[in-house]
C-alpha positions, 0 to 999 in steps of 0.5 A: 567506486566499483564492486562485483558483490550485489549486496555491497552495491546496495549498501553503497547505493544507500550510503551515497544517496543518504548524502544527497537528494532524498530518494523516494520511498520506492527507491529506498524499498527496492534497494532494501528488498534486494539487499536483504533478499534471501532469494534475489530471483524471486524478489526481482520477479515480484518487483518487476511484475509490480512496477510494470503493472503500476506503470500501466495505470496512470493514477497508481502510485507504488509508494502510496501502495507501500504506505497503505499496505503498511498502515493496514497491518501496522501502526500508522506512519506517514510517508516520511517515516515509512522506510525507517519503520519497515526497515526497523521492524523487518530487519533483514527478513524482507522476502516474506514481507514482499511476498505478502505485499505482492499478494495484495498489490492487485487489490490496491490497483482495483481500488485506484482503478475500480472495476469488478473482480473477485472482491469488488462488485458493481455497487462497490465500484460505484462507491469507489468512483464517488470517493475517488472523485472526492479525492478520498483514499485514506480508507484504503488500509481498511479495504486492504486489511479486509481483503487480506482477512478474506472478507466476502464481496458482500462485506467489502460492499457494506464497508465501502458503502459506509465509508462512502456515506462518511466521506460524503457527509464529512465533506459536503456537510462538515467541510472536512478535507477528504483524508482527515480521518487517515489515522482513524482509518488505519486504526480500524484496519488494524482492528478488522477481525478475521473473516470466516 
């Protein structure tokens, strides 16, 4: 099949791929954003910038970012239901969501590859290296939510220190797996108050 209409091509892509091998969340979301974009050029520019930066950091996974970002501001979902949750809640209003997500993706990259910046000090970098070494990432929605609500560098540092203590104690003393508290962390992210 061929079509010159971009939106029809996106629908065709979804239809054909729903009958075969399951696609990754990033592929489904890319198609969703392009199909529902009011401004294709803006969506394309944001998507290309994000994917380029993600590909430059070995341990960064854009599909995980989408899920952590979603769980920072919406009810908790797992990877399998992420696309359905996003497409259901947003309907055809993809531009605004992508814009907000675009404003947060670098914060996620700083969590994955810790280095000092506008919201992470050296103490926080050390906390992130410790939690990362233990394989813990499920707290990322809390930090993404705090950043979105303009938490200070000092507040982020306090939050990360508390999370580091919890994770180390849970793993070293209790023997829990690193991401045991994933749903609780998502609830905390939703309850994170607006910062002054």
